[in-house]
C-alpha positions in Angstrom: 10.7 -20.8 -7.8 7.7 -18.5 -7.2 7.2 -15.3 -9.6 6.8 -13.2 -6.8 4.1 -10.2 -7.7 2.9 -7.1 -6.3 -0.8 -7.0 -4.9 -2.6 -4.0 -2.9 -5.6 -5.7 -1.1 -8.1 -2.7 0.2 -10.1 -3.9 3.3 -7.0 -5.9 3.9 -7.4 -5.4 8.0 -10.0 -8.8 8.5 -12.2 -11.1 7.2 -12.0 -11.8 2.9 -9.1 -9.1 2.7 -7.1 -10.2 5.4 -7.7 -13.8 4.4 -6.3 -13.2 0.7 -3.4 -10.9 2.5 -2.4 -14.5 4.0 -2.8 -16.5 1.3 -0.8 -14.3 -1.5 1.9 -13.4 1.7 2.4 -17.5 1.9 2.6 -17.7 -1.4 6.0 -15.6 -1.2 3.8 -12.5 -2.9 4.3 -9.0 -1.8 1.1 -7.4 -0.4 0.3 -4.1 0.8 -3.3 -4.0 2.8 -5.0 -0.9 3.4 -8.1 -0.1 5.4 -9.4 2.6 7.4 -8.5 0.6 10.5 -5.2 1.0 11.7 -4.6 -1.4 14.6 -6.3 -4.6 12.3 -4.1 -3.3 9.4 -1.0 -3.5 11.6 -2.1 -7.2 13.5 -2.1 -7.9 9.4 1.6 -6.7 8.5 3.2 -8.2 11.8 1.9 -11.8 11.4 2.5 -11.9 7.3 5.1 -9.3 6.2 2.5 -7.4 4.5 3.1 -3.4 4.2 0.4 -1.7 6.2 -1.0 1.5 4.8 -4.4 3.0 6.4 -6.4 5.2 4.6 -10.2 5.7 3.3 -9.8 4.9 -0.9 -13.0 7.1 -1.3 -10.4 9.8 -0.8 -8.7 10.7 -4.2 -5.4 11.6 -2.4 -5.4 8.5 -0.6 -6.2 6.3 -3.6 -3.0 8.0 -5.3 -0.9 7.6 -1.9 -2.1 3.9 -1.8 -0.6 3.1 -5.2 2.6 5.1 -4.4 3.4 3.6 -1.4 3.3 0.0 -3.2 5.3 1.4 -6.2 8.0 2.9 -3.1 8.2 -0.4 -1.4 8.1 -2.9 -4.2 9.0 -1.0 -7.6 5.6 -2.3 -9.9 2.1 -3.3 -9.1 0.7 -6.4 -10.5 -2.4 -7.1 -8.9 -5.6 -5.4 -7.2 -7.9 -6.7 -5.0 -10.9 -4.8 -4.2 -12.3 -5.8 -1.4 -13.0 -2.9 0.9 -16.8 -2.5 1.5 -19.7 -1.4 3.7 -23.5 -2.5 4.0 -26.5 -0.6 4.9 -30.3 -1.8 4.3 -33.1 -0.1 3.3 -36.3 -0.3 0.3 -36.0 2.7 -1.9 -38.8 4.1 -0.3 -37.6 4.3 3.1 -33.6 4.0 3.0 -31.7 7.4 4.2 -30.2 9.3 1.4 -26.7 9.4 3.4 -27.0 5.5 4.0 -26.7 5.7 0.3 -24.5 8.2 -0.4 -22.0 6.7 2.2 -22.4 2.8 0.7 -21.9 4.4 -2.6 -18.8 6.1 -1.9 -17.0 3.2 -0.2 -18.4 0.4 -2.8 -18.2 2.4 -6.1 -16.4 5.5 -6.0 -13.2 4.1 -4.0 -12.8 1.4 -6.4 -13.3 3.8 -9.2 -10.7 5.9 -7.7 -7.8 3.3 -6.8 -8.4 1.7 -10.5 -7.8 5.2 -12.1 -4.5 5.6 -9.8 -3.4 1.7 -10.6 -4.0 1.4 -14.2 -1.6 2.9 -15.6 1.1 0.3 -13.4 -1.1 -2.6 -14.1 -0.8 -2.0 -17.7 2.8 -1.8 -17.2 2.9 -5.0 -15.9 0.3 -6.8 -17.6 -1.6 -7.2 -14.3 -4.9 -8.2 -12.4 -7.9 -7.4 -10.8 -10.1 -8.8 -9.0 -13.3 -7.4 -7.3 -15.2 -8.7 -4.6 -18.7 -8.0 -4.8 -21.3 -10.2 -3.6 -24.4 -12.4 -5.0 -26.3 -9.3 -4.0 -25.3 -8.1 -7.2 -26.9 -11.1 -8.9 -30.0 -11.6 -6.6 -31.8 -9.2 -4.6 -33.1 -9.5 -0.8 -35.6 -7.6 1.0 -34.7 -4.2 2.3 -31.3 -4.3 0.4 -31.5 -1.2 -2.4 -28.0 0.7 -1.2 -25.7 -2.4 -1.0 -27.3 -4.6 -3.9 -27.0 -1.0 -6.1 -23.4 -0.7 -5.5 -21.9 -4.7 -5.8 -23.8 -4.6 -8.8 -22.1 -1.6 -10.1 -19.3 -2.6 -8.7 -19.2 -5.4 -11.3 -19.9 -3.5 -13.8 -16.9 -1.5 -13.0 -14.7 -4.3 -13.1 -16.2 -5.4 -16.3 -15.5 -2.3 -18.2 -12.0 -2.7 -17.0 -11.6 -5.9 -18.3 -13.6 -4.3 -22.1 -11.6 -1.5 -22.0 -8.1 -2.8 -21.3 -7.8 -6.6 -21.8 -6.4 -5.8 -25.0 -3.2 -4.1 -23.4 -2.7 -7.3 -20.9 -4.6 -6.2 -18.2 -7.5 -8.8 -16.8 -10.3 -7.9 -14.6 -12.8 -10.4 -12.8 -15.4 -10.5 -10.2 -16.0 -12.6 -7.1 -19.5 -13.2 -5.6 -19.6 -14.3 -2.2 -22.8 -15.4 -0.6 -22.6 -15.7 3.4 -19.1 -15.9 4.6 -18.1 -15.7 8.0 -16.6 -12.1 8.5 -17.2 -9.3 10.9 -19.9 -7.9 8.5 -21.9 -10.9 8.6 -21.3 -11.4 12.0 -23.0 -8.1 12.8 -26.2 -9.3 10.5 -26.5 -12.2 12.1 -26.1 -10.8 15.6 -29.1 -8.0 15.0 -31.1 -11.1 13.0 -30.7 -13.3 16.0 -31.8 -10.2 18.4 -34.4 -9.5 16.4 -36.0 -13.0 16.5 -35.0 -13.5 20.0 -33.0 -16.5 18.4 -31.4 -19.0 20.8 -28.2 -20.2 19.9 -27.3 -16.3 18.7 -24.8 -15.7 16.1 -24.3 -19.4 15.3 -27.9 -20.3 15.1 -28.5 -17.3 12.8 -25.9 -18.4 10.5 -27.2 -22.2 10.5 -30.9 -20.6 9.5 -29.4 -18.5 7.1 -27.9 -20.8 5.4 -29.9 -24.6 5.8 -31.7 -24.0 2.3 -28.5 -23.8 0.6 -26.9 -26.8 -1.3 -24.2 -26.6 0.6 -26.1 -26.0 4.0 -23.5 -23.8 5.7 -21.8 -20.4 5.8 -18.6 -19.9 3.8 -14.9 -19.3 5.5 -12.7 -16.0 4.5 -9.9 -18.4 2.8 -12.4 -20.0 0.6 -13.1 -16.6 -1.1 -9.4 -16.0 -0.8 -8.5 -19.2 -2.7 -11.0 -18.1 -5.1 -9.3 -14.7 -5.8 -5.9 -16.0 -5.7 -6.4 -18.4 -8.5 -8.2 -15.2 -10.4 -4.8 -13.1 -10.0 -2.5 -16.1 -10.7 -1.1 -16.8 -14.3 -3.4 -20.0 -14.0 -6.7 -18.1 -14.9 -4.7 -15.8 -17.8 -7.5 -16.3 -20.2 -9.9 -16.0 -17.6 -11.0 -11.8 -17.9 -14.7 -10.0 -17.5 -15.9 -13.3 -15.5 -18.2 -13.3 -12.5 -17.4 -16.3 -10.5 -19.9 -16.9 -7.6 -18.5 -18.5 -4.5 -22.0 -18.9 -2.7 -22.4 -22.7 -1.5 -24.9 -23.0 -4.7 -27.0 -20.2 -3.6 -27.3 -18.8 -7.2 -27.6 -22.1 -8.5 -30.8 -22.9 -6.7 -34.5 -22.2 -7.9 -36.7 -21.0 -4.7 -39.7 -21.8 -6.3 -38.7 -25.7 -5.5 -37.8 -25.3 -2.1 -41.3 -26.0 -0.9 -40.9 -29.6 -2.8 -37.8 -30.1 0.0 -38.3 -28.0 3.1 -41.0 -27.5 5.2 -41.1 -23.5 5.3 -42.9 -22.2 8.2 -42.8 -18.3 7.3 -43.0 -15.6 10.4 -46.0 -13.7 10.9 -47.0 -10.6 13.4 -44.1 -9.5 16.0 -41.9 -12.2 14.5 -42.4 -10.9 11.1 -38.7 -8.9 11.0 -37.3 -7.8 7.5 -33.9 -7.7 6.2 -31.4 -5.3 7.5 
């Protein structure tokens, strides 16, 4: 018999959030999906039986409302998946302050507000939190200051929950994906393909971006969802404050050894395009 849990998933209308909502629903749990875009949420809800609650959790009232919606529908809250996020590029010297503030509001302040609203109920249920950060929280790339900083902050925010509330039964863990085939990653790959005039478009861009990884491919949203589902479950009952990389081996690889296994021909001149 399934021990039904009630889980809120932010960014639940596509990508990793959608895959997580589907996985949890298939396992018999009650899921509430949230996000800014109404139509994708309604589609996921119609196909999975989840409750759709369109909201911007960067708004304190919306964060409170999301938690109330879960409690009204199901009477409790057992899990929280902090998946909503946006990406903006730029180096420290040339990024826009507007991009910085928008990324921090969505990727850090939003999770903080939702955690504040959810903590009393997670304490009651001895529940679990999983934050979806990124390998960018652990390793950096060029022109990635806003996004990488926000994901590192999210990691430590979640670990603060693990430390402060662990003795009261609340667990909090972090998943750090690498390249995963999602809408946000697709957009980045489309820009990469256009900037480099790459034949084959998005699939070819993914292939180049991941060809040096130990697994040599991008991840699928379901693969990240499986890790999230495990961390939420009683099977991970002694896992707290952990950072689980689900990145095809990216963070295990020493880039200083790549030259021994690959012939690397750096782009030059007009073919040289900084990451965005």
